[in-house]
N, CA, C and O atoms as a Maestro MAE file, in Angstrom:
{
 s_m_m2io_version
 :::
 2.0.0
}

f_m_ct {
 s_m_title
 :::
 protein
 m_atom[256] {
  # First column is atom index #
  i_m_mmod_type
  r_m_x_coord
  r_m_y_coord
  r_m_z_coord
  i_m_residue_number
  s_m_chain_name
  s_m_pdb_residue_name
  s_m_pdb_atom_name
  i_m_atomic_number
  :::
  1 25 130.420 99.953 97.636 1 A "MET " " N  " 7
  2 3 131.445 98.743 98.323 1 A "MET " " CA " 6
  3 2 132.282 99.340 99.364 1 A "MET " " C  " 6
  4 15 132.942 98.533 100.018 1 A "MET " " O  " 8
  5 25 132.381 100.393 99.616 2 A "PHE " " N  " 7
  6 3 132.855 101.073 100.684 2 A "PHE " " CA " 6
  7 2 132.483 100.656 102.180 2 A "PHE " " C  " 6
  8 15 133.083 100.193 103.150 2 A "PHE " " O  " 8
  9 25 130.902 101.147 101.796 3 A "TRP " " N  " 7
  10 3 130.249 101.204 103.301 3 A "TRP " " CA " 6
  11 2 129.766 99.681 103.049 3 A "TRP " " C  " 6
  12 15 129.514 99.355 104.209 3 A "TRP " " O  " 8
  13 25 129.507 98.656 102.334 4 A "LEU " " N  " 7
  14 3 129.711 97.153 102.317 4 A "LEU " " CA " 6
  15 2 130.790 96.767 103.273 4 A "LEU " " C  " 6
  16 15 130.536 96.024 104.221 4 A "LEU " " O  " 8
  17 25 131.908 97.213 103.071 5 A "SER " " N  " 7
  18 3 133.038 96.653 103.714 5 A "SER " " CA " 6
  19 2 133.072 97.297 104.975 5 A "SER " " C  " 6
  20 15 133.636 96.594 105.814 5 A "SER " " O  " 8
  21 25 132.737 98.203 105.334 6 A "ILE " " N  " 7
  22 3 132.297 98.593 106.550 6 A "ILE " " CA " 6
  23 2 131.607 97.893 107.186 6 A "ILE " " C  " 6
  24 15 131.976 97.377 108.241 6 A "ILE " " O  " 8
  25 25 130.351 97.723 106.613 7 A "SER " " N  " 7
  26 3 129.539 97.436 107.693 7 A "SER " " CA " 6
  27 2 129.298 95.930 107.742 7 A "SER " " C  " 6
  28 15 128.243 95.396 108.081 7 A "SER " " O  " 8
  29 25 130.427 95.313 107.355 8 A "THR " " N  " 7
  30 3 130.229 93.559 107.338 8 A "THR " " CA " 6
  31 2 131.938 93.490 108.369 8 A "THR " " C  " 6
  32 15 132.078 92.587 109.194 8 A "THR " " O  " 8
  33 25 132.531 94.042 108.250 9 A "HIS " " N  " 7
  34 3 133.746 93.867 109.018 9 A "HIS " " CA " 6
  35 2 133.975 95.007 110.410 9 A "HIS " " C  " 6
  36 15 134.974 95.023 111.130 9 A "HIS " " O  " 8
  37 25 132.690 95.970 110.549 10 A "ALA " " N  " 7
  38 3 133.044 96.734 111.709 10 A "ALA " " CA " 6
  39 2 131.926 96.471 112.659 10 A "ALA " " C  " 6
  40 15 130.772 96.883 112.541 10 A "ALA " " O  " 8
  41 25 132.569 95.495 113.925 11 A "PRO " " N  " 7
  42 3 131.450 95.062 114.840 11 A "PRO " " CA " 6
  43 2 130.034 95.813 115.425 11 A "PRO " " C  " 6
  44 15 128.942 95.282 115.627 11 A "PRO " " O  " 8
  45 25 130.540 97.600 115.679 12 A "GLU " " N  " 7
  46 3 129.709 98.625 115.419 12 A "GLU " " CA " 6
  47 2 128.609 98.699 114.844 12 A "GLU " " C  " 6
  48 15 127.553 99.230 115.186 12 A "GLU " " O  " 8
  49 25 128.903 98.142 113.953 13 A "LEU " " N  " 7
  50 3 127.570 98.556 112.565 13 A "LEU " " CA " 6
  51 2 126.992 97.531 112.314 13 A "LEU " " C  " 6
  52 15 125.935 97.774 111.732 13 A "LEU " " O  " 8
  53 25 127.222 96.169 112.516 14 A "ARG " " N  " 7
  54 3 126.365 95.140 112.722 14 A "ARG " " CA " 6
  55 2 124.590 95.087 112.789 14 A "ARG " " C  " 6
  56 15 123.634 94.559 112.221 14 A "ARG " " O  " 8
  57 25 124.956 96.141 114.039 15 A "GLY " " N  " 7
  58 3 123.134 95.789 114.421 15 A "GLY " " CA " 6
  59 2 122.969 97.064 113.942 15 A "GLY " " C  " 6
  60 15 122.684 97.870 114.828 15 A "GLY " " O  " 8
  61 25 123.057 97.530 112.791 16 A "LEU " " N  " 7
  62 3 122.190 98.845 112.209 16 A "LEU " " CA " 6
  63 2 120.929 98.571 111.165 16 A "LEU " " C  " 6
  64 15 120.982 97.569 110.451 16 A "LEU " " O  " 8
  65 25 120.342 99.038 111.122 17 A "ASN " " N  " 7
  66 3 119.001 98.791 110.508 17 A "ASN " " CA " 6
  67 2 119.588 98.874 109.534 17 A "ASN " " C  " 6
  68 15 120.502 99.688 109.409 17 A "ASN " " O  " 8
  69 25 119.176 97.960 108.474 18 A "SER " " N  " 7
  70 3 118.955 97.598 106.988 18 A "SER " " CA " 6
  71 2 118.572 99.498 106.286 18 A "SER " " C  " 6
  72 15 119.396 100.155 105.649 18 A "SER " " O  " 8
  73 25 117.611 99.821 106.535 19 A "LYS " " N  " 7
  74 3 117.063 101.103 106.174 19 A "LYS " " CA " 6
  75 2 117.468 101.882 106.191 19 A "LYS " " C  " 6
  76 15 116.910 102.806 105.599 19 A "LYS " " O  " 8
  77 25 119.027 102.186 107.023 20 A "THR " " N  " 7
  78 3 119.615 103.590 106.907 20 A "THR " " CA " 6
  79 2 120.910 102.969 106.315 20 A "THR " " C  " 6
  80 15 121.918 103.531 106.742 20 A "THR " " O  " 8
  81 25 121.105 102.124 105.589 21 A "SER " " N  " 7
  82 3 122.453 102.025 104.711 21 A "SER " " CA " 6
  83 2 121.944 103.312 103.360 21 A "SER " " C  " 6
  84 15 120.938 104.003 103.202 21 A "SER " " O  " 8
  85 25 123.152 103.151 102.644 22 A "PRO " " N  " 7
  86 3 123.322 104.345 101.615 22 A "PRO " " CA " 6
  87 2 121.975 103.719 100.318 22 A "PRO " " C  " 6
  88 15 121.054 104.235 99.684 22 A "PRO " " O  " 8
  89 25 122.608 102.292 100.467 23 A "TRP " " N  " 7
  90 3 121.819 101.483 98.684 23 A "TRP " " CA " 6
  91 2 120.238 101.839 99.614 23 A "TRP " " C  " 6
  92 15 119.441 102.399 98.861 23 A "TRP " " O  " 8
  93 25 119.704 101.635 100.965 24 A "SER " " N  " 7
  94 3 118.454 101.258 100.644 24 A "SER " " CA " 6
  95 2 117.709 103.084 100.795 24 A "SER " " C  " 6
  96 15 116.489 103.242 100.808 24 A "SER " " O  " 8
  97 25 118.474 104.013 100.873 25 A "LEU " " N  " 7
  98 3 117.707 104.996 100.863 25 A "LEU " " CA " 6
  99 2 118.766 106.223 99.587 25 A "LEU " " C  " 6
  100 15 118.980 107.434 99.626 25 A "LEU " " O  " 8
  101 25 119.104 105.339 98.790 26 A "LEU " " N  " 7
  102 3 118.968 105.686 97.165 26 A "LEU " " CA " 6
  103 2 118.113 105.022 96.865 26 A "LEU " " C  " 6
  104 15 117.213 105.755 96.456 26 A "LEU " " O  " 8
  105 25 117.809 103.930 96.814 27 A "GLN " " N  " 7
  106 3 116.383 103.125 96.475 27 A "GLN " " CA " 6
  107 2 115.193 104.233 96.785 27 A "GLN " " C  " 6
  108 15 114.513 104.725 95.885 27 A "GLN " " O  " 8
  109 25 115.066 104.494 97.926 28 A "ALA " " N  " 7
  110 3 113.542 105.349 98.516 28 A "ALA " " CA " 6
  111 2 114.029 106.576 97.430 28 A "ALA " " C  " 6
  112 15 113.221 106.896 96.558 28 A "ALA " " O  " 8
  113 25 115.154 107.156 97.479 29 A "PHE " " N  " 7
  114 3 115.234 108.542 96.692 29 A "PHE " " CA " 6
  115 2 114.560 108.221 95.378 29 A "PHE " " C  " 6
  116 15 113.518 108.751 94.994 29 A "PHE " " O  " 8
  117 25 115.475 107.006 94.512 30 A "TRP " " N  " 7
  118 3 115.128 107.073 93.436 30 A "TRP " " CA " 6
  119 2 113.772 106.541 93.187 30 A "TRP " " C  " 6
  120 15 113.340 106.915 92.097 30 A "TRP " " O  " 8
  121 25 112.912 105.736 93.898 31 A "GLN " " N  " 7
  122 3 111.151 105.800 93.769 31 A "GLN " " CA " 6
  123 2 111.036 106.892 93.906 31 A "GLN " " C  " 6
  124 15 110.419 107.246 92.902 31 A "GLN " " O  " 8
  125 25 111.290 108.077 94.741 32 A "PHE " " N  " 7
  126 3 110.551 109.302 95.162 32 A "PHE " " CA " 6
  127 2 110.149 109.818 93.316 32 A "PHE " " C  " 6
  128 15 109.211 109.994 92.538 32 A "PHE " " O  " 8
  129 25 111.620 109.868 93.424 33 A "CYS " " N  " 7
  130 3 112.032 110.506 91.770 33 A "CYS " " CA " 6
  131 2 111.284 110.585 90.768 33 A "CYS " " C  " 6
  132 15 110.877 111.512 90.067 33 A "CYS " " O  " 8
  133 25 111.090 108.982 90.795 34 A "GLN " " N  " 7
  134 3 110.485 108.592 89.666 34 A "GLN " " CA " 6
  135 2 108.644 108.726 89.805 34 A "GLN " " C  " 6
  136 15 107.883 108.819 88.842 34 A "GLN " " O  " 8
  137 25 108.318 108.706 90.986 35 A "THR " " N  " 7
  138 3 107.455 108.710 91.274 35 A "THR " " CA " 6
  139 2 106.528 110.419 90.876 35 A "THR " " C  " 6
  140 15 105.612 110.747 90.122 35 A "THR " " O  " 8
  141 25 107.374 111.090 91.830 36 A "TYR " " N  " 7
  142 3 107.287 112.349 91.404 36 A "TYR " " CA " 6
  143 2 107.114 112.575 89.810 36 A "TYR " " C  " 6
  144 15 106.260 113.322 89.333 36 A "TYR " " O  " 8
  145 25 108.109 111.771 89.001 37 A "GLY " " N  " 7
  146 3 108.458 112.394 87.519 37 A "GLY " " CA " 6
  147 2 106.626 112.027 86.798 37 A "GLY " " C  " 6
  148 15 105.902 112.774 86.141 37 A "GLY " " O  " 8
  149 25 106.413 110.761 87.224 38 A "GLU " " N  " 7
  150 3 105.294 110.414 86.653 38 A "GLU " " CA " 6
  151 2 104.528 111.355 86.740 38 A "GLU " " C  " 6
  152 15 104.034 111.876 85.740 38 A "GLU " " O  " 8
  153 25 104.167 111.945 88.549 39 A "TYR " " N  " 7
  154 3 103.038 112.786 88.942 39 A "TYR " " CA " 6
  155 2 102.882 114.371 87.917 39 A "TYR " " C  " 6
  156 15 101.919 115.049 87.559 39 A "TYR " " O  " 8
  157 25 104.159 114.451 87.750 40 A "GLN " " N  " 7
  158 3 104.361 115.627 87.124 40 A "GLN " " CA " 6
  159 2 103.727 115.710 85.552 40 A "GLN " " C  " 6
  160 15 103.151 116.594 84.918 40 A "GLN " " O  " 8
  161 25 104.057 114.598 85.322 41 A "SER " " N  " 7
  162 3 104.021 114.638 83.593 41 A "SER " " CA " 6
  163 2 102.133 114.229 83.194 41 A "SER " " C  " 6
  164 15 101.543 114.506 82.150 41 A "SER " " O  " 8
  165 25 101.689 113.661 84.169 42 A "LEU " " N  " 7
  166 3 100.277 113.848 83.938 42 A "LEU " " CA " 6
  167 2 99.908 115.156 83.939 42 A "LEU " " C  " 6
  168 15 100.501 116.057 84.533 42 A "LEU " " O  " 8
  169 25 98.746 115.279 83.151 43 A "PRO " " N  " 7
  170 3 97.899 116.617 83.259 43 A "PRO " " CA " 6
  171 2 96.953 117.072 84.871 43 A "PRO " " C  " 6
  172 15 96.462 116.418 85.791 43 A "PRO " " O  " 8
  173 25 97.037 118.129 84.626 44 A "PRO " " N  " 7
  174 3 96.535 118.614 86.389 44 A "PRO " " CA " 6
  175 2 95.329 117.718 86.963 44 A "PRO " " C  " 6
  176 15 95.178 117.316 88.117 44 A "PRO " " O  " 8
  177 25 94.325 117.472 85.576 45 A "SER " " N  " 7
  178 3 93.141 116.982 85.908 45 A "SER " " CA " 6
  179 2 92.832 115.014 86.581 45 A "SER " " C  " 6
  180 15 91.872 114.322 86.922 45 A "SER " " O  " 8
  181 25 94.423 114.861 86.434 46 A "GLN " " N  " 7
  182 3 94.540 113.636 86.534 46 A "GLN " " CA " 6
  183 2 95.090 113.123 87.722 46 A "GLN " " C  " 6
  184 15 95.085 112.009 88.247 46 A "GLN " " O  " 8
  185 25 95.621 114.342 88.044 47 A "ARG " " N  " 7
  186 3 96.618 113.772 88.910 47 A "ARG " " CA " 6
  187 2 96.472 113.717 90.523 47 A "ARG " " C  " 6
  188 15 97.363 113.496 91.343 47 A "ARG " " O  " 8
  189 25 94.875 114.023 90.787 48 A "ARG " " N  " 7
  190 3 94.202 113.118 91.902 48 A "ARG " " CA " 6
  191 2 94.277 111.752 92.349 48 A "ARG " " C  " 6
  192 15 94.629 111.164 93.372 48 A "ARG " " O  " 8
  193 25 93.610 111.325 90.691 49 A "ARG " " N  " 7
  194 3 93.498 109.693 90.629 49 A "ARG " " CA " 6
  195 2 94.823 109.001 90.765 49 A "ARG " " C  " 6
  196 15 94.916 107.860 91.219 49 A "ARG " " O  " 8
  197 25 96.006 109.830 90.297 50 A "PHE " " N  " 7
  198 3 97.000 109.554 89.945 50 A "PHE " " CA " 6
  199 2 97.555 109.116 91.752 50 A "PHE " " C  " 6
  200 15 98.105 108.040 91.991 50 A "PHE " " O  " 8
  201 25 97.208 110.414 93.094 51 A "ILE " " N  " 7
  202 3 97.603 110.036 93.618 51 A "ILE " " CA " 6
  203 2 96.811 108.857 94.628 51 A "ILE " " C  " 6
  204 15 97.467 108.196 95.433 51 A "ILE " " O  " 8
  205 25 95.611 108.722 94.502 52 A "ILE " " N  " 7
  206 3 94.696 108.239 95.209 52 A "ILE " " CA " 6
  207 2 95.215 106.611 94.656 52 A "ILE " " C  " 6
  208 15 95.059 105.707 95.477 52 A "ILE " " O  " 8
  209 25 95.704 106.319 93.550 53 A "GLU " " N  " 7
  210 3 95.974 104.866 92.977 53 A "GLU " " CA " 6
  211 2 97.129 104.269 94.022 53 A "GLU " " C  " 6
  212 15 97.243 103.285 94.752 53 A "GLU " " O  " 8
  213 25 98.047 105.635 93.604 54 A "GLN " " N  " 7
  214 3 99.328 104.799 95.076 54 A "GLN " " CA " 6
  215 2 99.224 104.506 96.014 54 A "GLN " " C  " 6
  216 15 99.706 103.463 96.455 54 A "GLN " " O  " 8
  217 25 98.263 105.677 96.949 55 A "GLU " " N  " 7
  218 3 98.015 105.329 97.994 55 A "GLU " " CA " 6
  219 2 97.439 103.513 98.207 55 A "GLU " " C  " 6
  220 15 97.873 102.538 98.821 55 A "GLU " " O  " 8
  221 25 96.116 103.824 97.213 56 A "ALA " " N  " 7
  222 3 95.496 102.331 97.330 56 A "ALA " " CA " 6
  223 2 97.138 100.982 97.231 56 A "ALA " " C  " 6
  224 15 97.363 100.019 97.963 56 A "ALA " " O  " 8
  225 25 97.892 101.471 96.123 57 A "TYR " " N  " 7
  226 3 99.072 100.400 95.938 57 A "TYR " " CA " 6
  227 2 99.680 100.374 96.988 57 A "TYR " " C  " 6
  228 15 100.100 99.254 97.282 57 A "TYR " " O  " 8
  229 25 99.965 101.404 97.891 58 A "GLN " " N  " 7
  230 3 100.928 101.351 99.106 58 A "GLN " " CA " 6
  231 2 100.371 100.636 100.083 58 A "GLN " " C  " 6
  232 15 101.072 99.906 100.784 58 A "GLN " " O  " 8
  233 25 98.862 100.759 100.289 59 A "GLU " " N  " 7
  234 3 98.676 100.447 101.518 59 A "GLU " " CA " 6
  235 2 98.019 98.082 101.166 59 A "GLU " " C  " 6
  236 15 97.747 97.191 101.971 59 A "GLU " " O  " 8
  237 25 98.066 98.116 99.726 60 A "VAL " " N  " 7
  238 3 97.517 96.355 99.319 60 A "VAL " " CA " 6
  239 2 99.142 95.717 99.404 60 A "VAL " " C  " 6
  240 15 99.382 94.596 99.853 60 A "VAL " " O  " 8
  241 25 99.836 96.344 99.058 61 A "ASP " " N  " 7
  242 3 101.705 95.896 99.367 61 A "ASP " " CA " 6
  243 2 101.999 96.245 100.696 61 A "ASP " " C  " 6
  244 15 102.883 95.539 101.181 61 A "ASP " " O  " 8
  245 25 101.561 97.074 101.412 62 A "SER " " N  " 7
  246 3 102.446 97.214 102.881 62 A "SER " " CA " 6
  247 2 101.593 95.634 103.582 62 A "SER " " C  " 6
  248 15 102.237 95.087 104.477 62 A "SER " " O  " 8
  249 25 100.299 94.995 103.204 63 A "CYS " " N  " 7
  250 3 99.587 94.330 103.552 63 A "CYS " " CA " 6
  251 2 100.577 92.633 103.766 63 A "CYS " " C  " 6
  252 15 100.780 91.860 104.703 63 A "CYS " " O  " 8
  253 25 100.984 92.707 102.240 64 A "TYR " " N  " 7
  254 3 101.673 91.032 102.110 64 A "TYR " " CA " 6
  255 2 103.226 91.613 102.695 64 A "TYR " " C  " 6
  256 15 104.169 90.833 102.822 64 A "TYR " " O  " 8
  :::
 }
 m_bond[255] {
  # First column is bond index #
  i_m_from
  i_m_to
  i_m_order
  :::
  1 1 2 1
  2 2 3 1
  3 3 4 2
  4 3 5 1
  5 5 6 1
  6 6 7 1
  7 7 8 2
  8 7 9 1
  9 9 10 1
  10 10 11 1
  11 11 12 2
  12 11 13 1
  13 13 14 1
  14 14 15 1
  15 15 16 2
  16 15 17 1
  17 17 18 1
  18 18 19 1
  19 19 20 2
  20 19 21 1
  21 21 22 1
  22 22 23 1
  23 23 24 2
  24 23 25 1
  25 25 26 1
  26 26 27 1
  27 27 28 2
  28 27 29 1
  29 29 30 1
  30 30 31 1
  31 31 32 2
  32 31 33 1
  33 33 34 1
  34 34 35 1
  35 35 36 2
  36 35 37 1
  37 37 38 1
  38 38 39 1
  39 39 40 2
  40 39 41 1
  41 41 42 1
  42 42 43 1
  43 43 44 2
  44 43 45 1
  45 45 46 1
  46 46 47 1
  47 47 48 2
  48 47 49 1
  49 49 50 1
  50 50 51 1
  51 51 52 2
  52 51 53 1
  53 53 54 1
  54 54 55 1
  55 55 56 2
  56 55 57 1
  57 57 58 1
  58 58 59 1
  59 59 60 2
  60 59 61 1
  61 61 62 1
  62 62 63 1
  63 63 64 2
  64 63 65 1
  65 65 66 1
  66 66 67 1
  67 67 68 2
  68 67 69 1
  69 69 70 1
  70 70 71 1
  71 71 72 2
  72 71 73 1
  73 73 74 1
  74 74 75 1
  75 75 76 2
  76 75 77 1
  77 77 78 1
  78 78 79 1
  79 79 80 2
  80 79 81 1
  81 81 82 1
  82 82 83 1
  83 83 84 2
  84 83 85 1
  85 85 86 1
  86 86 87 1
  87 87 88 2
  88 87 89 1
  89 89 90 1
  90 90 91 1
  91 91 92 2
  92 91 93 1
  93 93 94 1
  94 94 95 1
  95 95 96 2
  96 95 97 1
  97 97 98 1
  98 98 99 1
  99 99 100 2
  100 99 101 1
  101 101 102 1
  102 102 103 1
  103 103 104 2
  104 103 105 1
  105 105 106 1
  106 106 107 1
  107 107 108 2
  108 107 109 1
  109 109 110 1
  110 110 111 1
  111 111 112 2
  112 111 113 1
  113 113 114 1
  114 114 115 1
  115 115 116 2
  116 115 117 1
  117 117 118 1
  118 118 119 1
  119 119 120 2
  120 119 121 1
  121 121 122 1
  122 122 123 1
  123 123 124 2
  124 123 125 1
  125 125 126 1
  126 126 127 1
  127 127 128 2
  128 127 129 1
  129 129 130 1
  130 130 131 1
  131 131 132 2
  132 131 133 1
  133 133 134 1
  134 134 135 1
  135 135 136 2
  136 135 137 1
  137 137 138 1
  138 138 139 1
  139 139 140 2
  140 139 141 1
  141 141 142 1
  142 142 143 1
  143 143 144 2
  144 143 145 1
  145 145 146 1
  146 146 147 1
  147 147 148 2
  148 147 149 1
  149 149 150 1
  150 150 151 1
  151 151 152 2
  152 151 153 1
  153 153 154 1
  154 154 155 1
  155 155 156 2
  156 155 157 1
  157 157 158 1
  158 158 159 1
  159 159 160 2
  160 159 161 1
  161 161 162 1
  162 162 163 1
  163 163 164 2
  164 163 165 1
  165 165 166 1
  166 166 167 1
  167 167 168 2
  168 167 169 1
  169 169 170 1
  170 170 171 1
  171 171 172 2
  172 171 173 1
  173 173 174 1
  174 174 175 1
  175 175 176 2
  176 175 177 1
  177 177 178 1
  178 178 179 1
  179 179 180 2
  180 179 181 1
  181 181 182 1
  182 182 183 1
  183 183 184 2
  184 183 185 1
  185 185 186 1
  186 186 187 1
  187 187 188 2
  188 187 189 1
  189 189 190 1
  190 190 191 1
  191 191 192 2
  192 191 193 1
  193 193 194 1
  194 194 195 1
  195 195 196 2
  196 195 197 1
  197 197 198 1
  198 198 199 1
  199 199 200 2
  200 199 201 1
  201 201 202 1
  202 202 203 1
  203 203 204 2
  204 203 205 1
  205 205 206 1
  206 206 207 1
  207 207 208 2
  208 207 209 1
  209 209 210 1
  210 210 211 1
  211 211 212 2
  212 211 213 1
  213 213 214 1
  214 214 215 1
  215 215 216 2
  216 215 217 1
  217 217 218 1
  218 218 219 1
  219 219 220 2
  220 219 221 1
  221 221 222 1
  222 222 223 1
  223 223 224 2
  224 223 225 1
  225 225 226 1
  226 226 227 1
  227 227 228 2
  228 227 229 1
  229 229 230 1
  230 230 231 1
  231 231 232 2
  232 231 233 1
  233 233 234 1
  234 234 235 1
  235 235 236 2
  236 235 237 1
  237 237 238 1
  238 238 239 1
  239 239 240 2
  240 239 241 1
  241 241 242 1
  242 242 243 1
  243 243 244 2
  244 243 245 1
  245 245 246 1
  246 246 247 1
  247 247 248 2
  248 247 249 1
  249 249 250 1
  250 250 251 1
  251 251 252 2
  252 251 253 1
  253 253 254 1
  254 254 255 1
  255 255 256 2
  :::
 }
}
């Protein structure tokens, strides 16, 4: 809430990239934690396949 009020009322921060806001950083960290947790929950024999599937998903997602 505090960051939102600062970023909307401070003219110096209006041009700030949205990817550097605390909320977007928290979302990226949360996504990493979920992916890492899924990776660790798999048996070692399936981890390589999981990484390949994640990379393929990111490539398809970045095309849109």
